[in-house]
N, C-alpha and C positions, 0 to 999 in steps of 0.2 A: 925058293919062290913059291909060295902057296897062294891059291885063290881064296877070296872071301866072298861069300854069297849069303844074303839074308833076304827071305821072302815073307811078306805079311799077307795073309789071305783076308780079303774084304776089310781093309783098314778103315775105310770111310764109305758112306753110301755112294753107289755108282762105280766104285773101283773094285774090280774082281781081285786084283792083287797088285802090290807094289814090291819092287825088288831092287836091291843094291848089289852091284857086281864090281868087285875090286880084283883085277887080274893078278896083282902082285902085292902080297901083304907087307912088303918092304917099301911100297909107295902108296900110301893110303890116300894121296891127293889125286889119284887118277882112277877113273871108273865110269860106270854107267848106272843111272837111276831109271828104272822102267816103271811106268804106270800103265796097267792094262784095264781099260774101261769095260764095264758090262755092256751087253747089247742094250741099245736105247737109252743109255745113261745121259748122253748129250742132250736128248730131247726132254729129259725130266729134271735134271739138276744143273743149275748154272749159278756161279761157276763151280767146277769140280776142283778141289784143292787136294793135292797129294804131297806128302812131305816125309822126310827122314831126318833124324837128328841124333847127334851124339854130343850131349851137353858137356861142357860149354864150347867144345872144339869145332863142331861142324853142323850145318843145317842147310838143307836144300829143299826148296819149295817150288812146286809146279802148279800153276793155276791155269785151268783150261776153261775159256770163256767163249761159248758159242755166240752170245749176244753181240760181242765186238769182234768175233772171228779171230781170236788170238790165243796164244799160249805164252805165258810169262814164266821164265825160270829165274830163280834167285838163289844165290849161294852166299854163305857167310858163316859167321860164328853164331852159335846158339846161346848168346849172352845178352840179348836185347839190344844189340847194336844194329845199325842199318846193314843191309846186304852189301857185300864187297863187290858183287857182280850181279847185274840184272840184264837179261836179254828178253826181247819180245819177238815172237814169231807169228806169222799169219797162218791161220788154218786154211786148207785148200777150199776153194769155193764149191767144188763138187763133192764135198764130204757128205757121206750118207749117214745121217744122225742115228738111224735105227740100228746100225752095225756096231759091233765091238771095235774098239780102236786101241792101238798101242802107241804110247809116247815114250821115246827114249831121250834122256838128257845125258850127254857125255860131259865129263869134266877131266881136265888134264893139268897135272902139276900144280894143283891147288894147295895153298898153305894157309 
């Protein structure tokens, strides 16, 4: 059982880094996708979209939208089909937009 971790530095404007962590290389359907925003990114860029994909098998997209105070996470295949799962979360009302923020999206037993 080996871990898999891949980190991209500054993949898109406003994102300091994004990282995928798979704790067991025998179970690629379980892990965490991390998006670390730069300080003040929420105040300057809207929405901020962070994604990872392994075509055509896997795609995870995270959209952080301060204007509607939400984070949307979508997971599915990277083959131009609609997402298999989509969840929307509310941003905290007291979020300080000038700070750096980390968003973790976990997935389990995805196929």
